[in-house]
C-alpha positions, 0 to 999 in steps of 0.5 A: 467507500473504495479508496486508493492509498499510496505513500507520499514521499513529499509529505512522508505519510499516506495519501488517501485518494477517492475518485482521483482526488486526495481526500486525506493524509494519514499515518495509519489506515486499515483497508478491507477487500484489497487489491494491490495495483501497479500501473505498468506505464508508470513503472516503466517511466520510473525505470527509464527516468530514475524518478519516482512517480505515483503508479503503485497503490493499495485499493480497498474499502476503509476498515474499522481502525479500532478493531483488533485485527491482530486476533484474526490470524497470520499477517505478512509484511508486504512491499513494492520496489519498482526496481526489483518487481512489477508487483507488491510482494510478501517480504518473507517469501518474495512471492507476488501479492495481488489481493488481500482480505485486510491490509494495515498501512502505518507510518511510525516516527523515524521508520519506513512505512509498513504494509501488513496484509492478511490474505 
C-alpha cells in the first residue's frame, strides 16, 4: 500500500495518509521505494505567512518494521526545512534527496523526529 507520511506538529508523531485520509499515527515506520515530496505552493504559503502547513512528506510503500535494515549499508540522516531549501536534503552534505530505496522515520521521546534514508 502506497502512503504519505509527515510529522504532525500538533500530535508530536508521524501521520500516515492513504488516498488523502490519515489512517494511523505512529512513532516509527519504514517505507520502501520512496519519493520525497514538497509541494511548492504549500512551501510558498509558509514563506509568505510564516505559519507551517502540511506540504512536505515521504511517499512510499510500508516496509517490514521487524527487518534489521541496518545490515544493508550506509544510511544518511535527512531533513526538510522550508526556510532553507525547497527539497529534503542529506544533513551531512546538504545535497537534495528526491528518492530512496528505504526510509526509516522515527520519533524518540524528548527528541526531534529522525528521517534516515538508504539510497
